[in-house]
N, C-alpha and C positions, 0 to 999 in steps of 0.2 A: 654390289650394284654399281659397277663402273663401266663407262663407255668412253672410248677415245675416238675423236674425229681428227683426221689429218688432211693435209693438202687442201685446205679450204681458203677461200677469199672471205675473211671475217669482216663484217661490218660492225665496227665499234661505235660508241657514241660520237666520236669526233675524228675517226679515221677509218681507213680500210687497210688491213694487213693480210699477208699470206702466213698462215700458221695453222694451229690446231687447238682443240678444246678438250679438256678432261671433264667428264660428267661423273659425279658420285652422288648416289642417293637422291637423284632428282635435281641436284643443284650444280651450277658451274663451279668446279673445284680448281680449275687452273686454265690459263690461256698462254699458249706458247707461240713464238714467232720463228720464222726462218724455215730451215729444212724440215722435212717430214719424217725421213727415215723409214725403216720397214718395221712397224710395230705389229706383232702378231695379234690378231683379233680386232685391230683398229678399223674404223670405217674410213676408207680412202674417198674423200669427196671429189677427187679428180679435177681439182681446180674450180669446182662450183662455188657459188656464193653460199655463205652460211650466215643467216640473219636471225634476230630475235623473232619469236612468234608474234604475229600481228595482234593488235588490241583494237577491237571494233566497238565503238560506243553507240552507234545508231544504225541499226538495220531493221527494216520492217519486212524483210524477205520471208520470214516465217509465215506471214499471212498467206502468201501465195501457195504454200504447201497445205495449209489448213483449208483454204477456200479456192481450190484450183479451177473451179467453174462457178458461175452464179448459181446459188441455191444448193451448192454442194459443200458438205462439211466432211473433211477427212478425219480419220482416227487421230486424235491429238498426239498420242505417243508416236505413231508412225510419221506424222507431219514433223514433229520435233526431230526425230532421228534422220529424216531425209534432209532437213534443213541443216542439221549438225554435220552431216557427211559433206555437204557442199561447202560449209564454212571451213572445216578442217582442210579439205583438199585445196582451198584457196590460201592456205597458210595462216589462217586465223586460229589462235589457240585460246584467246579470251574474247568472249562476245557478249555484248549487252543487247539482248533481244528487245526491240522496241514494240511494246504492246499498247495499243491505243485505248484510252478511256475518254469518254465524251463523244457521243455518237450523234451525227446529224441525220437528216431524213433519208439520205441515200446510202447510208452505211449498210454493208452486207453482213456485218458482224455486230456483236454486242459486247458489253463489258463482261458478261458471264462467259462468253466464248474466250475472252482474254484470260479469265481466271482459270478456265479449263487448260489452256495452253501453259499457263504458269505452273499449274499442278503437274502437267506432263513434263515440263522442264525440271522441276524439283525431283520428280520420281526418276527420271532418266539419269540425272546427275548423281542422285543418292544411290542408284542401282548400278553405277559404273557403266552405263550403256552409251554415254556420250563422249565424243572425242575431244571436243573443246570444253573449256570451263565457261558455263553460262551464268550471266547475271540478267537482271530485268531492268529495262528502261521504260518508264511510264511516259507515253506521249499524251499529254493532257490538253485536249481541245477546250480552251477556256470559254469559248463562246457558246458551248452546249450546256443545257440546263442540268444534265445528269452527270457532269464530269466529276464533281466532288463525291457524289454517291459511288461512282465507279472506282475512284481512287481508294475509297475505304474498303473495297473488296480485297485490297492487297495489304491491309493493316497487319503488321507483324511478320510479313514475309521477308526473311533475311536476304533474299536475292535481289530485292529492290534496292538499288544503289544509286540510281540516277532518274531524274524526271525532267522533262522539258515542258515549258509553258508555250503552247502554240495557239495561234489564232489565224485561221485561213479565211476570214471574212473577206468577201470581194471588195476591192478598192483600197487595200492597204497591205503592207508587209510583202508577202510573196507576189501578190498581184496588185501592185499599186495602180497599174493601168487597167481600167475596166475593159478597154478594148481588147487588150491581150488576154484577159481572163475570159472574155466572151468567146474569143476564138478557141481557146483551150477547152472550156467547159461545154460549149455547144458541140465541138468536135467529139468530145467524150460521151455526151449524153444524147445528142440529137435533138435537143430542145429547140423549139421555135423562138423567135425574138420575144414574143409576148410571154412565153413560159420562162425564158431566161430573166426577163425584167422582173417578173413576179418573184422568182426564186431569189434574185439578188436583193430585192427589198426585204424579203423574209429573213435572209441571213444577216443583213445589216441591222435590222430591228432586234433580232435575237442577240447579236453581239452587244448592242447598246444596252440591253437589259442585263446580260449575264457576265460579260467579259471581265470588267474591272473587279467585281466582287469575287469571282471565282479565282482570278489570278492572285489576289491577296490571300484568299483562304488557302490555296494550294501552296503558295510560298511559305506560309506559316506552318502548314502541315509537314512539309519536307524539312524545313529548318529544325523543327522540334524532334525529328527522327534521324538527323544527320544524313539525309538523302541529298546528294549533290544536285544542284539546280542548274538547268540550262535554259536560255532563251531560244527563240526560234524565229528566223526570218526578220530580224530587226532591220529597219530601213532608215530610221531617223535618229537624230541625237536625243530626242525625247524618248524613243524606245530604249536607247542605251541607258539613259538616266534612270528610267523606270527599272531596268534590269539591275543596275547598281543598288538601288534602294531595296530590292527584293533578295539581295545576296546571291545573284547569279554568278557562277564561276565559269561556265562554258557558253560561248555565243555561237549557236548553231546556224549555219547557212545565212549569214547576214546578206542582204540583197543589194547593198550599196557599199562603195568604198568608204564613204563617210561613216557609216555605222561600224564597219570593220575596224577602221582606224581608231575610232572612239572606244570600241570595246577592248581593243588590244592595249590602248593607252591606260585604260582603267584596270588592267590586270586580268581581264578575262581571256581564256584560251579560245581563239577563233577556229571554228571547225567548218570545213567545207566538204562537199561531196566529191569523192574520187571519180564518179561518172562525169562530173563537170570537167575534171582534168582530162579524162580519156576522150570525151566528145569535143573538147576545145571550148566549151562554154556552157552556160546554163540553159536547160530546156525551157525555162520560163522567161528567158530574155534578160535576166538579172546579171550582176557582176560575175565575171569569170574567176574561178579559183586561181588560175595562173596569174591574173592581174593582182590579186591579193598577195600572192607569193612574191611577185616582182616588187611590191611595195613593202615587203618585210612584215606583213601582218597576218600571215597564215601559219597556224600552229599545228593543227590536227586535220587529218583526212578521215572520212568515213565512207564505207562502201555503199551506204544508203540502200539502194535497191538491187545492186549487182555485186555479190560477194567478192568476185575475183578482181573487181575494179580497184580494190584497196592496194593490192600488190602492184598491179599494172600501173595505176596512177602514180604511185611513188616513184617508180623508175622513169616514167614519162616526165614527171616534174623535174627530176634531177637532170634529165637530158635537155629540157626545153627552157629552163629558167636559169639565167646567169646568176651565179652566187649560191645556188642550191646544189650542194654536193650530194652524193649518194647517201652519206651518213646523215646529213640533215633531212633528206627526204624520208629515209627509213625511220628516223626519230619521230616523224610526224604520224607514223602508223604503229609505233611501238612505245617508245619512251614517253612522249607527250601525252597520248591518251591515257596511259597507265597512271601517270602522275596526276592528271586532272581529276581522277576519281579515287585517288588515294591508294592505288595498288603499287606500292613501292618495292615489291618483291620480284618484279618482272619488268620486261620491256627493254633490257639492254644485255649485251654480252659482257658481263662483268662477274668476277669471282664473287660467289655468295648469292647471286641471283638465280631464279628458277631456270632450269634447263628447258625452256620453251624455245625450240629451234626450227628453222625452215631452211632446207637445202633446195637451191634452185639454180637454174641456168637460164641464160637469155638466148633465145633463138628467134631470128628476125628481130622484131621489136616487142615481142610478147614473152614475159617470164614463163618458165615451165617449172612448176613445183614438183620436185622429185621425191621428197620425203618430209614429214613433219613429226616432231616430237613434243610432247607436253610433259613437263617434269621428268624428262629423261626417258619416257616411254613413247615408242613410236605409235602414232595414231593415224597416220595417213602415208 
């Protein structure tokens, strides 16, 4: 079970070289530099980039396949396979599917729906029907009364390796400005001013009743089960201090430079959305990912809601930010996310690591994925 790749532009953890890779039994067995020669049976990469398979920690993209229209529920196995195909074609070989628990009044899904999707992920992975390797990331909305009950539906599921503590209450974190939230939410729902004011009051009262107790209970639940914890939309030094007390290792989507700097200084890995990079800023009007990169406090990118943005965003970041090399940017979507969740067997082109590989070329300013391998087997 050997495969040889030649004539590639290899993105190593700290450099880019011209050379080739020997893959044996699903692992990288050797890396060579210099001339390629004419090796019978080898894959000639024709000068294309060859990078590690991308590692995605937070994508809620699966929901769009399961509920493609209001009141429509798609077959869970088919939804997972459609999602998986797009993930792999985007160069992602390890994905943490973000399944929401804790439902508010306008949720189109339930925790039971999320459990159905988790069962479909497990069945698809165990049956060899999925291209990428899938894990589960629980998105825990701490302001909801049923969030702890929802998390317990996943008790004992070995694919649950990451959980984020989220609070989307109006007036804080992602939407510190109620005016900005009003524009966003009324545009989304068509609420009148009076309806929006009543909705905001209900959400804020709900958060006051449930958020702190649920946050503490979920942090304890995850720590007892070695589930990596992430915070979500931290905006203030108090938020970061709370995250430190709860054993948070990943700071997802901090909304201010102050919170990102404090999280980074505390040893947390700062994660931002690749769509933020591709668009040039946050859709919510918060801090731009490029700004965090320029300040040296951006560690990980996530595709969030557009799978292909992960690869696209990494190359854009290397082009746009002085001091961010291609190797550094690719580490943000491979090595850093893998290490953040304890997956030390992948994420870099190094001897002994998994042969999760992506062959691509750049045409205009958009990468083109030509082939993808997971553990030495071509999956896209």
